[in-house]
MIGU-11603 format. One record per residue: z negated, x, y negated of N, C-alpha, C in turn; residue in three letters. Coordinates in steps of 0.02 Angstrom, whole numbers, plus 50000, padded with zeros to 5 digits. Example, Ala and Ser with C-alpha at 12.3 -4.5 7.8 and 13.67 -1.06 7.14 Angstrom:
// MIGU-11603
496105066050284496105061550225496105066050165ala
496465064250112496435068450053496065064549998ser
END
This chain:
// MIGU-11603
504614961850881504524963550811504744970850801met
505164971750752505424978450737504894982850703ala
504884989050720504454994150690503724991950684ile
503494988250732502794985950733502594982350669lys
503084979050638502954975150578502984978950512gly
503204985150514503264989050453503914987450417tyr
503914988350352504484986950308504954992950308asp
505534992350340505994998050345506294999950277ser
506334995350231506614996850165506125000950124val
505484999850133504975003450094505005011050104ala
505205013250163505285020450173505765023450121tyr
506275019650105506785021950057506595020649985phe
506285014949971506165013049901505515015849873thr
504995016449914504365019149888504135025449925val
504515027449976504355033550012503715033150052gly
503545027250075502935026150113503065021450171lys
502645022050221502635017150276502185011450255ala
502475005550244502084999750222502164994150272leu
501614990750286501634984950330502004979350294lys
502414975750332502744969950305502314963750314gly
502554958150287502184951850291502644946650323glu
502334942350363502704937250399503104932750352glu
502854931450293503204927050247503874929950223gln
503964936550233504594939750214504974942150276tyr
504954938250329505284940150392506024938450391ala
506394942150432507114941150439507304943150511leu
507734939250542507984940950609508634944750602ser
508674950350639509284954250641509294958350705trp
509854958650737509964962750797509454961350852ser
509284954950861508834953050915508104954350902gly
507934956250841507234957650825507044954250760met
506394953250750506144950650687505884956550647val
506114956950585505944962350539505494959550485trp
504954962950470504494960950417504584965450356tyr
504504962550298504574966350235503974964950191phe
503834969550146503244968950103503374964450043ser
504024962950030504184958449974504894955649983asn
505044950649943505694947249947506274952049931lys
506164956449883506694961049862506904965549920glu
506414968149957506574972550013506934968650068asn
506704962450081507044958250130507774957150110arg
507884955850047508564954550023509004960850027asp
508714966650011509084972950018509294974150090leu
508834972950136508984973750207509524968950229phe
509464962750208509954957550227510664959450205ala
510724962650148511384964550122511694970450160lys
511274974850188511524980850221511014983350273asn
510914979650327510404981450376510494988450406pro
511104990450419511204996950451511005002750406ser
510975001550342510745006750295509995007950302lys
509615002650316508885003050316508565003150385tyr
508925000950436508635000850504508565007950529ala
508035009350566507945016050593508465017650647pro
508595023950655509065026150706508775024750776gln
509215024150824509035023050895508615016750906tyr
508775011550867508415005150871507665006050861asn
507465011250826506765012350812506395016350864gly
506745018750916506415022950966506335030050938tyr
505895033750969505725040550947506325045150947cys
506425048450890506995053050882506915059150929ala
506315061550938506215067250983506345065151055trp
506075059651076506175057251145506915056351159ala
507285054051110508005052951119508365059551132met
508105065151107508415071651124508355073051198thr
507865069951230507755070751302508035064851341glu
508445060851308508775055051339508275050051367ala
507735048851329507255043851350507025039851289arg
506785033851302506525029551249505775030151247lys
505505030551187504785030551177504625026451115ala
504115022351120503885018351063503665023051007glu
503765020950946503615025350889502975023450853thr
502735028150814502195027150767502525026450699asp
502515020550668502865019550604502615024150548pro
502055027350559501785031950508502075038950514glu
502475040250567502755046850579503515046250573val
503775048450516504475047050499504765052150452trp
505435051950445505785056150397506465053050384lys
506685053450322507365051450305507785057750300ile
508335057850336508785063550337509495060950324val
509805063550273510485061350255510545053750250asn
510045050750220510055043550208509915039250269gly
509665042250323509505038450384508775039350401lys
508475033950425507765033950443507675035750516leu
507255040750529507085042850596506325042050605tyr
506135039050661505435038250678505275042450739leu
504645044450745504415048250803503795045050831asn
503645046650893503085043350928502415046550912cys
502405052650887501775056050871501925061950824ser
501395064750796501485070550753501725076550793lys
501515077050856501745082450899502505081850911thr
502735075750926503455074650936503835076250871ala
503555074150815503875075450750503935083050739tyr
503425086850755503445094050745503985097250789glu
504045094950851504575097550895505255095750867lys
505345089450847505975087150820506145091050756trp
505645092350715505755095750650505945103050657ser
505845105950716506005113050725506755114350719ser
507165109250731507895109850724508165102850711asp
508045100250652508215093250638508955091850650ile
509405095850622510115094250630510335094850703ser
510105099950738510275100650809509995095050851gly
509375093050835509055087650873509375080850858asn
509595079850797509955073550782510605073350821ile
510975078850823511605078950861511475077450935lys
510965080550963510805079451034510585072251045lys
510155069651002509925062751009510495057751000ala
510935059050952511505054650942511945054251005asp
512065060051035512475060251097512125056251152arg
511485057351160511115053751213511095046251200asn
511015044351137510995037251120511665033951139trp
512215037151119512875034351134513015034251209leu
512805039351244512945039951316512525035151358lys
511885034451342511425030951386511185024051361tyr
511155023051296510785017351271511155012751222phe
511645015051186511925011351130512185004451149ala
512495003651206512784997251225512344993351274asp
511744995451284511314992151335510794987751303lys
END
């Protein structure tokens, strides 16, 4: 289950972490995604890469260290139209100290170690 059952579209549309519901589930990229309503499910279905979190939903801070860590769906930020999740508030604070630099580092690590695996 993607993002522990949270609605990835809701981060963009209502600016909140909302739990999805099984009745609005959709399979994409080897995972089941839950949404809080039909409209969000349909938005995701039309453009999943727009709404899916970066690094397959793994922690953005951990990815700067070239490692995967499960995330807390309540700890997040949208930067330049992309959703980033972190595993804890502490990780989020570290990541936030240099968001653009940390995104560049995490992007490199994702491509080098994890993107095709």
